[in-house]
Steps between C-alpha positions, in 0.01 A plus 500: 500500500398820677465833319510827689530861403328731253634643180374736229528417133368610161345293225651533157290556185432126469386466868820334609658578833826410672456302819696676773854367534465359854180312400659382175806361677279313746285358217800393293684338787190324634372371169844406359381440146528674169128547453377707789122443489288737701125520542306822516150541636283787614481494879168372632446793737711791377566678167847365452669218305658218695813342357551138603828310443409166341542285816286740703232498227500119490460484879218756485313297234551178697358662812206651315418183313513294822231719651265496201279223382530481120161329488329799657414745214527806724837399637621413150403853393712640784799309365425609143480864610831466685662354185331745264676794660847335487784534248828316463797720404866442462761725650763591240873451568529868584209487749212644298141369494213590275192610695185407308279791397186344647659468847634855482150625412342297783716670763534845343871496418609732223877557497633520853495212747619414843623150582429388855656185643237310697635178644534249216335715234554844347214745456501748215295812576414816324767736636251749644313230696796458733606866529328525837451239772232234449366558848547764770778455754240456775308233310829316421609512862161377615495211252854391591409508867187295434691242294773450757283514811 
């Protein structure tokens, strides 16, 4: 499952939003079940919400748990914090999800969002945050060159 592209959307009065059609089709065909469970979490580094399809979320938790010692109080707090900022939501038959108020407040979303496909997850940003490039063209070119050199 690979998501790509970016799409604008608006929240309704109850903080529900339609997942873009291309993302929705990919989710529905990949999950092949009536209950389309999704997990939402504030990104660790950026002010956006990350939407995880259930299998991706489970893999993420497995990887995180395998690296943490649950008998180390500090590492257990890392896991708790990761889980504290997560929400399970269900995508309706028509492709809508409810975005929790607390997550919206954490990232500064009011009514307009931008969905950004990022590999096996979907990021939900305040629309204005992605109106201009995240980095300059020169910085992007330099980073790409560094990565592939």
